[in-house]
N, C-alpha and C positions, 0 to 999 in steps of 0.2 A: 638676412638680419634685415637693424637697420642698416644705413652706409655713412656713416655722417658728413667722409670723404662725396659721398653719391650730392648731383645739381638739385637743390632746391625747386627750381622755379624748372624746368626740364617737362611736366603738364602742359602747364601755360605756356611755352615754348612748341610744343607738340600744339595745342590750340589753340594760337596765333597761325601758324603752321595751317592750320585746317581750311582755319577762315582762308590764311590768300588761300587756301589749292580749290576750294570751293568762291571768290568772287575771280580767280583767273578762271578759274572754268565756266561763270557763268560770258565773261567779256567775250569769250574765242569761239560761244553755244549759243549763242543770244544772237546772232548778226544774220547764222544758218535758220530766222525759222522769224529774223522781226522782216516783209519787205524792204529793199531801198525808199519806199517811194512815206514810209508809213514817220510824221511828224507835217510831210515838205508846211497843210495847210491844217494841223492840229492835233486833237492822238486820236486816230485812227489814216486807214493810208487811203492816204493823196493818188494815185492811181484807179482809187473809184470813184474818183468822179467821169474822168471818160472814163471809162465802161457801160458809164448811167448815163455817159452822154451818144453810147452808140442806139441803146435803146429805142424800139418807138415802141412808144403808148400806147392801145390798151383799153379801150375804157368802149365801156355798156353808154346806151344811154334809154331813156326813161321809156320810149315806147315795149322794149323788151321788159322792162319793169310792169308794164297797162296792159302785157295778154297775160300776164292771170289776177294781177292785179289791180281789178277797173272801180271797185271801188276807191283805195290810195288814191291809186292814182288825179281820179275825176273829186274830189275831198283837197287838192296832193297844190291840181293848177287853179281852186278859186283858193286859194290860201294865201300866203305870205313869200309861202316858201317856190311856191312854181318857177323862181326861175336856176332854183338850186337842185343837181339834180341826181337823182336816187343814192349814187353810189357815192357819194360825196361822206354819209353818214350808213349806211346797208351795200358796205363789203359783201357782193357774192362774188368768188370763185366763175359756177361755170356762164356771167353773164360774159367772162373774158372767155372760157377752153371747151361750151355749150353743157353739152347735159346726158350727163349717164346714158351710158348704149339703152335702161328697159322705159325710158321715156320721160323720167321722173329727175327735177336738179338738184345738184346734187345738193345738201347742204352745212356745207363748213363753209361757219364762222373764226374768220381771226379774233382771239379773245381784244382782241384791244378795241374792238368797234363796239361803235356807241352804241349804249341800248334803248327806247324810247322813242328817238329823237323824229 
């Protein structure tokens, strides 16, 4: 039953030991998952900037859009958006990747694309 000679703070010692083990485990394991360049230029992987610089930018042009959207292209050419590329607001991956095998363009639009612009 109750032993008055037992250490009354043993449960606190066990809890502190568990916290110390979890902290030590975090200090040992975290470097295995976090790349070395993380945090060099902010809260992201610094090597990613170099990877982005090696990519070749690929863009469509207004002629590709005008092939299917004649009326919109004519209106755009006369308005204030004449110098703005269509893909600034209307990103369509098929412009970059080609049409589907059945000849219809892909209808994939990222959720962050502006609508009605």
